[in-house]
C-alpha positions in Angstrom: 80.9 105.5 88.1 83.0 102.2 88.6 81.7 100.7 85.7 83.7 103.1 83.2 86.6 103.3 85.2 89.2 100.7 84.2 92.7 99.6 85.0 94.4 103.3 84.5 93.3 103.8 87.9 95.9 101.1 89.0 98.3 102.3 87.1 98.1 105.8 88.8 97.9 104.2 92.2 101.0 102.0 91.4 103.2 105.0 90.5 101.8 107.5 93.1 103.3 105.5 95.9 105.5 106.8 98.8 108.6 106.9 96.8 106.9 109.4 94.6 105.4 111.3 97.6 109.2 111.6 99.0 110.9 112.7 95.8 108.4 115.3 95.0 108.2 116.4 98.4 111.9 117.0 98.5 112.0 118.3 94.8 109.5 121.1 96.0 111.8 122.1 99.2 115.1 122.0 97.4 113.7 123.4 94.2 110.5 125.1 94.6 108.4 124.9 91.0 111.9 124.7 89.2 111.4 121.0 88.3 107.7 120.4 87.4 108.5 120.4 83.7 110.1 117.1 84.5 107.0 115.4 85.9 104.9 116.8 83.2 107.4 115.2 80.8 107.3 112.1 82.7 103.4 112.1 82.6 103.4 112.7 79.1 105.9 109.5 78.8 103.6 107.4 80.8 100.5 108.0 78.8 102.3 107.4 75.6 103.8 104.2 77.1 100.9 102.7 78.9 98.3 103.3 75.7 100.6 101.3 73.7 100.5 98.8 76.6 96.7 99.1 76.8 96.5 98.5 73.2 98.3 95.6 73.0 96.6 93.8 75.7 92.8 94.7 74.1 94.2 93.4 70.8 95.9 90.5 71.7 94.1 89.9 75.0 97.6 88.5 76.2 100.0 90.0 78.5 103.1 92.0 77.5 105.9 89.2 78.8 103.6 86.7 76.4 103.4 88.4 73.5 107.4 89.1 73.6 107.7 85.5 74.4 105.9 84.5 71.3 107.7 87.3 69.1 111.0 85.7 70.0 111.9 83.0 67.6 115.5 82.4 69.1 115.3 79.8 72.0 118.5 81.4 73.9 117.4 84.9 73.3 113.8 84.2 74.5 114.9 82.6 77.9 117.5 85.1 78.0 115.1 88.2 77.6 112.3 86.5 79.9 114.9 85.6 82.7 116.0 89.4 82.9 112.3 90.7 82.8 111.2 87.8 85.5 114.3 88.4 88.0 113.8 92.1 87.6 110.1 92.5 88.0 109.8 89.8 90.9 113.1 90.9 92.7 112.6 94.5 92.1 108.8 94.6 93.6 110.0 92.2 96.6 112.6 94.9 97.3 110.5 97.9 97.0 107.3 96.5 98.7 109.0 97.3 101.9 108.8 100.8 100.6 105.5 100.7 100.1 104.4 99.3 103.6 106.6 101.5 105.1 105.1 104.7 103.4 101.5 103.4 104.7 103.2 102.8 108.1 104.3 106.7 108.3 100.6 107.3 107.3 98.9 105.1 110.2 101.6 107.1 112.6 100.6 110.2 111.5 96.9 109.6 112.4 97.0 107.4 115.2 100.8 107.9 116.5 103.7 105.9 117.0 102.6 102.5 119.1 105.1 100.9 121.3 105.7 97.9 119.4 105.7 98.3 115.5 102.6 96.1 114.5 101.8 98.4 111.6 103.2 96.5 109.1 101.3 93.3 109.9 98.1 95.3 109.6 99.0 96.9 106.4 100.1 93.6 105.1 96.9 91.8 106.3 94.9 94.2 104.7 96.7 93.9 101.2 96.7 90.2 101.9 93.0 90.3 102.4 92.0 92.6 99.2 94.3 90.5 97.1 93.0 86.7 98.3 89.3 87.4 98.6 88.3 90.4 96.5 88.0 89.9 92.7 89.5 92.3 90.0 86.3 94.1 89.9 86.5 94.4 93.7 90.1 95.6 93.9 89.3 98.3 91.0 86.6 99.7 93.7 89.0 99.7 96.7 92.1 101.2 94.7 89.5 103.8 93.0 88.3 104.8 96.6 91.6 105.0 98.0 93.4 107.2 95.0 90.2 109.7 95.2 90.9 110.3 99.0 94.7 110.6 98.6 94.4 112.6 95.2 91.8 115.0 97.5 94.4 114.8 100.7 97.0 116.1 98.6 95.1 118.7 96.5 93.5 120.1 99.2 96.4 121.0 101.0 98.1 122.3 97.7 95.4 124.7 97.4 95.3 125.9 101.0 98.9 127.1 100.4 98.0 129.4 98.0 100.5 128.8 95.3 101.6 131.4 93.0 100.1 130.5 89.7 102.7 132.2 87.3 105.9 130.6 88.8 104.2 127.1 88.7 103.3 127.6 85.0 107.0 128.9 84.2 108.1 125.5 86.2 106.2 123.6 83.9 106.8 125.1 80.7 110.2 126.5 81.0 112.7 123.5 81.7 115.7 124.5 84.0 118.2 121.9 85.6 119.5 124.1 88.7 123.0 123.1 90.5 122.7 119.5 92.0 119.0 118.7 90.4 120.0 115.9 88.2 119.6 113.1 90.5 116.2 114.6 91.9 115.3 114.7 88.2 115.9 111.1 87.7 114.3 110.3 90.8 110.7 112.2 89.6 111.0 110.5 86.3 111.8 107.2 87.9 109.0 107.1 90.0 106.4 107.8 87.5 107.6 105.9 84.5 107.4 102.6 86.3 108.4 99.2 84.3 106.0 96.6 85.9 102.9 98.8 85.2 103.5 98.0 81.5 102.5 94.3 82.1 100.2 95.1 84.9 98.4 97.3 82.4 98.3 95.2 79.2 97.3 91.9 81.8 94.5 93.8 83.6 92.8 95.3 80.3 92.3 91.9 78.9 90.2 91.3 81.5 88.1 94.2 81.9 87.7 94.7 78.0 87.3 91.9 75.2 86.3 93.6 72.0 88.5 95.7 69.6 85.9 98.4 69.7 86.6 99.1 73.4 89.8 100.8 72.5 88.7 104.2 72.7 87.5 103.6 76.4 90.9 102.3 77.1 92.5 105.1 75.8 90.5 107.8 77.8 90.4 105.5 81.0 94.3 105.5 80.5 94.8 109.6 79.9 92.2 110.4 82.7 93.9 107.9 85.3 97.7 108.9 84.5 96.7 112.6 84.1 95.2 112.7 87.8 98.1 110.7 89.3 100.2 113.4 87.7 98.0 116.4 89.2 98.5 114.6 92.6 102.2 114.6 91.9 102.6 118.3 91.0 100.3 119.0 94.2 103.1 117.4 96.2 105.7 119.5 95.0 103.8 122.8 95.3 102.8 121.8 99.0 106.5 121.6 99.6 107.3 124.7 97.9 105.4 126.4 100.6 107.9 125.4 102.8 111.0 127.4 103.0 114.5 126.2 103.9 115.6 122.4 103.5 114.7 121.7 107.0 112.4 119.2 105.2 113.8 115.5 105.8 110.9 113.3 105.5 107.1 113.6 104.4 105.6 114.0 108.1 108.0 117.1 108.5 106.1 118.5 105.4 102.8 118.3 107.7 104.5 119.8 110.4 105.8 122.5 108.2 101.9 123.1 107.3 100.5 123.4 110.7 100.5 127.3 110.9 98.7 127.4 107.8 95.6 125.3 109.2 96.5 123.6 112.4 96.6 120.5 113.1 94.9 118.7 110.5 98.0 119.0 108.4 99.0 115.7 109.5 95.8 114.1 109.1 95.6 115.4 105.9 99.2 114.0 105.0 98.7 111.0 106.8 95.6 109.7 105.0 97.4 110.0 101.7 100.6 108.9 102.7 98.9 105.6 103.9 96.4 105.5 100.7 99.6 105.7 98.5 101.6 103.0 100.3 98.6 100.6 100.7 97.8 101.0 96.9 101.2 100.4 95.7 101.3 97.6 98.3 98.8 95.8 96.4 99.8 96.7 92.6 103.5 95.5 93.0 102.8 92.0 94.2 99.7 91.9 91.7 102.1 92.9 88.6 105.1 90.7 89.9 102.3 87.5 89.5 100.9 88.5 86.4 104.3 88.9 84.9 105.2 85.2 86.4 102.0 84.1 84.7 103.1 85.1 81.4 107.0 84.1 81.7 105.7 80.8 82.6 102.8 80.9 80.3 100.4 79.4 83.2 97.6 81.1 82.0 95.8 80.9 85.4 93.5 83.4 87.0 93.7 85.5 90.4 92.4 82.4 92.1 95.1 80.2 91.1 97.8 78.8 93.7 100.4 79.5 91.6 99.5 83.0 91.2 99.0 83.5 94.7 102.1 82.4 95.9 103.6 84.7 93.7 102.2 88.0 95.1 102.0 86.4 98.4 105.9 85.9 98.7 106.5 89.4 97.5 103.8 90.8 100.3 105.5 88.5 102.9 108.9 89.9 101.9 107.7 93.6 102.4 106.2 92.7 105.7 108.9 90.7 107.2 111.7 93.4 106.0 109.9 96.3 108.1 108.8 94.2 110.9 112.1 93.1 111.7 113.7 96.4 110.7 116.2 94.5 108.2 117.3 96.8 105.8 117.7 94.7 102.2 120.4 97.2 100.7 122.0 94.7 98.5 118.3 93.5 96.8 117.4 97.6 96.5 120.6 97.8 94.8 120.1 95.2 92.2 116.6 96.5 92.0 117.6 99.8 91.0 120.2 98.5 88.4 118.0 96.0 87.0 115.0 98.7 86.7 117.9 101.0 85.2 118.4 98.2 82.5 115.1 97.2 82.3 112.5 100.4 81.6 114.8 101.0 78.1 114.4 97.3 77.1 110.7 96.9 77.8 110.5 100.1 76.3 112.2 99.1 73.0 110.1 95.7 72.9 106.9 97.4 73.7 107.7 99.6 70.2 108.8 96.5 68.7 105.6 94.5 69.1 103.1 97.6 68.6 104.4 97.9 65.4 103.9 94.4 63.8 101.2 93.9 61.4 101.1 90.1 62.6 100.3 91.3 66.3 98.3 94.4 66.2 96.8 94.5 62.8 95.6 98.3 61.7 96.2 99.0 65.1 99.6 99.0 65.1 101.7 102.3 65.8 101.4 105.3 63.3 104.1 107.1 62.9 103.7 110.1 65.2 103.5 107.5 67.8 106.8 106.1 67.0 108.7 109.4 67.2 107.5 110.0 70.7 108.3 106.5 71.4 111.8 106.6 70.4 112.5 109.9 71.9 111.2 108.2 74.8 113.6 105.2 74.7 116.6 107.3 74.6 115.5 109.6 77.4 114.9 106.2 79.3 118.6 104.9 78.3 120.0 107.9 79.9 117.9 107.3 82.7 118.7 104.0 83.2 122.6 104.7 82.8 122.3 107.3 85.1 120.5 105.3 88.0 123.3 102.6 87.3 125.9 104.7 87.8 124.9 106.4 90.8 124.3 103.0 92.4 127.7 101.8 91.5 128.9 105.1 93.0 130.3 106.5 89.4 128.0 109.4 89.4 
């Protein structure tokens, strides 16, 4: 099984993190099944963009940032674009790493209880460090596949036990509606699924997994299945949250408490395992993505064992643990990360669409007309999403 599974599972592991769990929980509690269509659209957009990224990685055997750097001929434009990419990805991932470790901490608290001294962030940071430092790509892949399967089963079993209304689910999936005050929740659902750094991570990892153009079909299958499963898990969380009436749920652990009447005390363990897996997988992939981006931007051309590569992911992992251990809330950094990612997603989507249309880069594997139309629609939507997320942070929306 592990030989056939590729980097797609890391993409799924990265976007189904604590942020997704929280956004999906609140969407279900506040709006029921009504916003499932937004998740469906997000999953389709993610599959389309990640397929382009994977195809680029296999054909060029380079990371996305390296290809962009090679195709930008004007020096000042090249430096501005690479600086923006590097700043948004590295600083943004450092800010969100605290949230990932925090999510895994909540999972441990649900399973083992809250300790007098908050040492869980250090434990989680230690696990992530060990996997990144001592593990090869194949080891990481196996660990993350196992955790994603564990997380998926936790949420899917919970969703089945709630006995959802299938007709209402189908209506929510295929009949788009925007209930009052739901716009920001829709933005959150899309924003936690279509993750900019995954485009860099995927292009870099497929070139380590597959070396031949003949493997394109395997990469497409891997991308589709992994992201579809990740999307199914996100939908399961919305469905679980819908079973709780009222708006008394303020976090994911309240969701577990709300499910206790259905099947007893085991609810918090299901939710705890799922949340821990979501946090630990994202806590590994976020630093890894940042290191790959730095590798491409600076043209280091080094592997996972190189000191420079380890310094980048180690720095981001350290910041995440530091913020959580001392209850420091990096509000300014998180605000910058939101603004940067709001600008970054459409920017990267535009550059990705540009390079996968270049015959000099992709040869006969460049985009088809249909792929370009879908890609164009995604860019327009991401521009709207980016503008609204920036306005939200600046208090203008």
